[in-house]
N, C-alpha and C positions, 0 to 999 in steps of 0.2 A: 485699889488700891493704886500709886502713884508709878508716873512710867520713869524707868532708868534715867541717870542723871547722864551725860557725857564721858564723867570720869566711870562711871562701875561700869558703862559699858567697852570701856578701855580694861578696867581692870578684868572683867569675864571675860574677854576675849585673852587677855595675855595668860588667864589658867587654864584656856580649853589648849591655849597652844603647848602647856606642858605635855600631853600626851601625849604630841605627836612630835617629836624631838627637833626631826627635818623642819616643820615652820619653825620650832622653838627659835634653832640657829639662823633663820632667816631674818627674826625679825626683832633682833637686839639693843637695836636702837630704840625701838619704838618700847620695849618695855624700860629700857634706861630712862628716854624723857616720860613717857609718863609718868615715875617716878616723882622727877623733876618736877614735870608742872601741878602737880598734887600739890606740893612741896609749896610750889608759887602759889597755888592758890589760895593755900589758906593764911599766908598773909595779907590776902586782899579783906577790908574790912567793909562788907558788903552794909553795912548799915549804912554806909555814907558812901554809895556807887562807886567803890575803887577809891574814893579818896584818900591818900593815908594821912597823918598827923600832921605831917608838915604844906601838904599843900597838893605834896605830887600825886600824876595821875596813874597808875599803869595800865589804864582802860588807853589815854593818849601816847604813852613814851614803850614802854614793852609788850600790849599784848599785839601787835602786830607783828613783831618780831618773833612773840613764842607763838603765833600761828603759821606763819612762814619756817618755822622751827620744826614740827610739828606734822607740817604738810610733806617736808622732806623729806623724816624720815618714813613716811609709809608713801612716798611718791617712788623713793630708791628701794625699797624694801619690796614694792610690788613688781617695781621692775624687772630687779635682780630677782624674782622669781620665776615671772617670766622667762627669762634669759635663762635661766637654767633651764626650762622646759623644754625650749625648742634649742637648745643647744647645751646636754649635760658638765661639755668641756670648759667652758667659761668660766660655770666656777670655782675649778682647778687654775686657769690660767691667771683671776686675781687676786688667788691668795698665797701661790705659791711660787709668785715671781718677785716678790719682795723682799730688801734686808730691814734687820733693827735698827732701831734710832743707835745704840751701840756701834754697830756695824759701820754705821755711817761718820758716828762720831771718827772714829781707829782710822778712816780715810781721810776724811781733813784735816785731822792731825798729823797723817804720813805726807799727804799735801803741803799743809804749812811747813814741815820743818825742810822740805823741798825745793820749796821756789821761796820763804822768807831767808830775810839775810839780814847781819844787825852789822854791814861793814860802810855806810852810811849814818850818817844824824838823819834824816828822814826815814832812814830805816831802823833806827832804834826809835824813834817815836810812833811807828805804824807797830812794833812789838810789843812796846808801853799799851798803846790801847787796846791791842788783843791780850796783853794780861788783865786788862779790868774790866774787859766785856766776859774770860774766864771769870775773875774773884765776881764781878755781877749773878752766875747764873743761878747759885743756888739762893736764892731770892725766890720767895713766895707771887706767888702769879699776881699780876696785875700790868698798869701801864709803865712802859720807859721809852727811852729818847735815846739817842744814838748819835750825837754831834760832834764833829771834827771838823775841822780843816780839810776840801778837797784832795785828794791823792792822800787821805790819813788811812785804807786799808779801814775803809767801814763794810761793805758786802762782807768781807770774810770774816768780819772780826763779831757781824751780828749775826752771821751764819753760826759761828762756832757760841756765842750764847745762843741762839737759840735752842742748838743741837743740847747743848749738855744743863740751859734749864727746862726741856721737856723731857730728860732723860730723870730732874734727877726731882721736877713734880709727876712725875710718870703721865706725862701726856703723848699725844697719838701721833702729831706731824707736827711740821714744817711749811708754812705758806706763804710765799715771798710777793710782794706785790709791788709793781712800778707801773709810774705812769706813761712810759713811753714804749713802743715797739723795739724800737734801739738798743734800750735797755734790757727788757726783757732777754732781744736776740743773744744779748754778749752775757750775762748772765747765768742763764739757762745750760749755751754753750758749757761755760767754768761748771756749771753746775755738771750738769752729765760727764766730763771729763775726771770730776772726781769722785762722785757716787759710782755712774754707770746708766746708762738712759735706762734701764727698767725702773731704777729709783725715784726720776722725776718724771712729773709728769709737765705738761709745757701745754697751757693753754690762752691762745690771745685770738683777737681777729683777724690778724693775718699767717694765723697759721697754716703752711702747705700741708693738708689735709691727705694729699693724694700722697705722700712719701712718710708716712705716717703710719706703723706698725698698726694690726687690730687691737695688742695690747693699751699703745699708748691712746688711741682712741675711747676705747675704753673707760680707761680714769680720766680723760677728758671728762664723762658723763658725770661722773660723782667726788672727782676729785680723791680716791679713792689711791693714793700714793704716800710715803711719808716724806718727798721734797715734792710741792707744790709749787708753778712758778706761773704767773698770770699777771692782768693789766688789773690794774684800780677801777677802772671801767668793768669789768668781768665782777667784781666782787660786789661793789655799789648795784649794780646792775639785780646781783642775783639776791642782796639782802633787803632789795625794796622792791621787786619784780613780785607780778601775784602769776606766772608760768611756772606750768609747772616744770620743765624743761630748768629753770632758769634757779627753779629754788632745789632741786633733786641735788644738790652739792650742798648745803647750808647743813647739816646733820652735821657732817664731815669738818666742820669749822669747829665746833665743840674742842673742848679742852686741847686746840693747839695752839702753836705759838705763832703770830702772823706777825710778818713782819714790811713795815709800808717805808718803803725806798722813797727816796726823793719827795721826801714829804711838804716841800714848797710847792710842787708843781700844781697842789688842790686848787684851783682856782677859789677865790674868798668865795660868789655864791653856790658853790657846793661842800664848802667848808661845815655849815652847821651841821649837813648830813652827814656827811664824813666822821663828823665826830659825834655824833648820835649813834653812829656807827659803832664806832670806837668805845662806846661808853655801853654798847649791847654784847659786843664781842668780853666784856671786861669783865659783865655780871654774871656775880656766881649763880646767880639762876635765871641765865638765858646762853652764855654759851659757856660761861665755864675757861676762858683761853687768858692770854697773855699778849696784849700787844706791842712790839718797839716801832717807836717815830724815828725816825733817820735819815740828816740831811745835814750838808755844810753849810746852811745857813736855813734854821727852820723859825717860825714865824713868831712871835714875840704873841703869845698866848693868853697875856694877861690882858695883853689889846683886845681878843675878843671876847664880844660876848653877847648873849641871848634874850631878847625880851618876853618875860611872862606874863601868864595874863593878867597877873594882878598888875600890871605899869610894873614891877623893877626889874631888875636886871642883876645876870649873871652869866659866872663864867661858861664861854661855852663845853669847855673840855673840864669838869666839875671835878675828875680826878688827875692832881699834881704826878705827874709824869716824874719816874725815876732816872736821874743820867745815870748811865752807862758808864759817861768818860768826866772826871770830875773838870772843872773848868781852865784848869792849869796845864791842860792836856789839849784842848780845844783847838787851840792855835798852833799853826806849824813851830817848829823851835828856829827857823832859821828863816831867813827874809829870802823868798821862791822868787818874788814876782814884787815889778817896781808898777805901777800905776800909775795914769798919766790923763788928760784930757785935751785935744787936738783941736784947739778951734777952727783952725785951717783948713779943714778936708770938708770942702762943703759942695761936693759933687763926686760924681764917680770916676771922672779923671782927673781927681786930686788923691782921690783915695788907691787907685791903680798907681801911680805913680810913688806915692809914700809903700806899696806892699814891696814896688817891684825895687826900692833901693834895699832890701832885707832879701840874704840867700834862701831862706828858711824862713814862713811866715804863713801865718792863718788869720782869714777875715770873716768875720761871722755877721751876717745881717738877719734882717728880720725876718723875708719873705723869700719864696723860691724864684721870684719873678726878678727881685733886689739880687737876687745869687747868681741869675743867670746874666742879665742884665751889666753885673762888674764881670765876671769869668768870660763873659764877650769882648766887653771894652780893653782887655786885659792885653786881650789876645790879638786884637786888632791893631792894639801901639807897639804889637812885635814882642811883647813879655814870653818866655822859655816857661814850661814847667807847668802851666796852670792846670789845678784840676779842680774839677765843679761837683759838690755832692750838695745832695738835698732830698727831702720825703716822697720825692714823686717815684724817686729811682728806688726796683724792687730789692729785697735784700740782697739777693747774690750781686746784686749791678754793687751797691752802697757798700760790700765787705770785699770786690776788687778791689775798686777805688781805694779804700782803705790801706787794703794790702800794698798796695805799690805804694801810696805816701808814706808809709812805715818806711818799709826798703829807704827809697830815696833820702825820707830822714836819718837812717841806721848808717848810711854808706855817706850820709856829709854834702851830698849832690845837692845842687837849687831845686825845692818847691813851695809852688803857693799853690794855698786849698782854700777856695770859695767855697761857703756853706750857709747852710741856715743854722737855729740853734739846737737839728739834727746830733750835733756833737757833741755840747756843752756838758749834759748828763753823761756818766756809764761809761763813756768812750774810753779806752787806754791808751790816749795819743799826748806826744809830746815836744810841742814846736817855741822853741827862744822866744819869738814874738805871738804875740797876738791883738788883733784886731777886732773890735766889737762896735756897732752901730748904735748907736743909743738906745739903752735900754731898763728893766727895771732891776735894782742892787741886786736880787738872788741871782740875775742872769748872767751879772756880771762879776760877781766871782766864782759863779760855777763855772763858766767860756775861762775865766781863769784856772781852772785848775787843769786845764790844756795846754800849759804855758809851763815849762820847766819843774814839770809832773815830777821829778826824781832831785830835781836839784843839780842833773848835767850839765847845765850851762849856766852854771852858778848863781847868778841868778838874771829872769826875764822880763819882757817888756810887756807889759798890758792895755792897748792904748784905746780910750774910748773916743771915737769920735759924733759927731750932729749926723742927726737923720738923713738922710741921701735920699732914703727910698718910703715906701709906704710904709705901713702898716698896719699888722692884724687886729680888726674891728675889737671893740669890748675889751675886757680886762687885759690885754695889752696896753694897750692907752693908755689907760690909767696906770700902772703899772710905770711906763715914762715918763708920762707926769709927773708921779713922784719922784722918779728919779730929780729930774730936773731942776724941782722943787728944790731938795735938799741941797742939789749943787748948787746951786745960791747960795744959798744956807750958807755953806761949808765955802762958799768962795772959788767955787772948784777945783777946789784939794783935794786929790784921791790917795793922796799920799798916807791917812789913816783911815783908808775905805772899809778896807779886811780886819782891822783889828778894834776899830775906837765904836764901842757901844752905844754912844749917842749917833753917831750911822745909818745904827738898824734899828734903833727904836725911832730916830724921826723917820725912815723910811717906813715904816711898819704905818706909824699914824698918819702919817699923807695918802699911804695906798686905803686905809680905809676910811680914811674920812675924806676923798677922794668916792670910795664904791657909793658910799650911804648917800653922796649927792643924789644919785640916780637908779640908788635901791628902792623901789617899791614890793618888796615882799613882805609877804607879813610879820615873818621869823627874820630880824634883818641884824646885822652884827655892829655894834658899838663900839667907838674909840671910846677909853676912858681916859680922855683929856686932864681931868681935873685933879688927877695925884703927880700931871708933869711929864714932859715926855723923854727927858735926859733922864735917867739915874732906874728904870722902872728896874720893878723886880723880873728876875727871870724864873719861868716853872721849874 
């Protein structure tokens, strides 16, 4: 007689669990994933060693993802069983503290009705974006993209889409993923205000575990909460890691809505792995979830391609994202910001004098050292009301500085904020004038979102000036070089930088091309220049 196969042992184990209701209740994920794995195995052509007719290999593609996913079910079931044995009350704590997604949707609708207004053109535009999100929610599972200018209310819109989409498709939870700690902290605060702390699991590297309750710490173990707020580092590390503690949360990503905010901040050298994870998350035989890619400056996905073993190239993301917001609503209906390039600013002294001419101004530079140097230069020149902000500060200190700056802005008092790119994504603040040291196109558009954010100043000014300090090595240098190249091609005219599609496509073409010159990876990103840089079709 032959030995039992792995799937046969799993089936026999599940059959034995039925005689013990307690055990059977603890392992629902194992039972469900075993059935999915069995169906997945049936698709593999064993005679061709896992190669399908189209040449794709399940062994090199989805099998590592499936293995980690199955491991997640086993590890979490074992941990929960151990926890219930040593602390029986823990099981009730996990099961009884969460609200249903329908209840959370009701709370979100109530919050939006209280804070959202239609009194200005900008607010009416935000309402239209929210309406588009609601209209797309009944769609089937898949990959979606939400693109709108900075200040368009993307966070609330995609959260509304996620909850309604999850309810319509009978999904389990919503997972919000962002690249920066400042964005995560601010978003988590808003989500807790809307849904209550017991329904929101916040998990990132800088969280204060000493101030967290036992229920919050338990939720971080396996992301067992209806709303999860985490970092892109956490989710990617879990999907590619081989550690039990990291993989334990993966089964709770199945049948969920995953929101990737600020998707443009994914570095090019990590883009292939991220898109591969997106493919796995939306695969009907792997995670069977939906993914939303959100940003005001989404990459031109048609320029990003991967090399196959046959030498052919294909799009790095094979599934074409469905647009939640139509192209006609992507741009702001009114001109909020004037872009300009000031080549006369050649040092911190000249930047300091220029900033001093404005009553309220924010200057964003590339490094923490540059921010500190410029702030000290302004103070030594006798300029008053200068505030300094950088990622080297603890979260509570950053919040204190931002609160003081916002108060002075609201009161109409003098204020000059010197900071790094920490404020250019996710921080709800608005200045009449913003100055930005030389950077990539995406950074310029994002920082302009902190200028005249709601049109309260009429038309704001976003001033780009030449590099005065150091630059973070690596990809930021390539982004800056790509921006310099495109500036020359457009004769340093920034008047159409936020609207002209040629700007966007030319920048991403140059950025990818510069990356490829120093790229030694086996899987490379290719810019398809044959079809021309202008007029590239959007995903």
